[in-house]
N, C-alpha and C positions, 0 to 999 in steps of 0.2 A: 081555900086561894082567892086573895082578892084581886079583883079585876080594875084597870084603869081606863077610864074614858079618853080617846084621843081625839082631838081637835087640832085641826089644821087652819092657820089664819094667814092669809097672805095680805100683805101691807104693800100698797104703792107709794114709793117715794118721789117727792117733787122738790126742785130748788124753789124757795119763795123769796123773792129779794127783800122783803119786809121783815121776815124773821127767822131766815137760815134754810131750813128744811121741815116740810111736812110730811107726815106718814098717815095714809087711811087705809083702814082695813076692807077689804073687797066683798067680805060676807059676814062682817058684823058692823055695828054702830060703834067704833072705835077709831078714835083720831088723836094724834100728837103732834108735837113739832119739838126742834132742837135748833140750837143756834149754830150748830157744825154737825158734820156727819159722823163722827166719831162719838158723839154723845146721843145719838138718835136710837142705836140699838136699847141702850138703858131706858130711854124713855119710853120706847115700844112696849118693852117687858113690863114697865111699870103700868102703862095703859092697860095692858091685857090683864095685869093681876087686879087693877080696880075694876075692871069690867067683869071678871068672873071672881068676887072675893070670897066666895064660899065653896070654891072647888080646889082647894089646897092640894088635893091628891090627884088632880088631873093631868096627866100629861099633854103637854101641847107641842106642837110643831108652829115654829113661828118664820115666815119666809118673808124676807124684805127685798122687794124689787127696785132697783136703782134705775 
């Protein structure tokens, strides 16, 4: 039976007047931004996948705090 590593990543979201919204991970060096709040979760997921490119089988819980 294969085991999966579980990683919990918490993002703090802030409104930025210059670029819409920013999201920064509290425990990892991950940062992203989006023009609107509806697009931000997609950008967060993309940033997490870019940060962990070799962990395709790793389950992650992503919290986005507004």
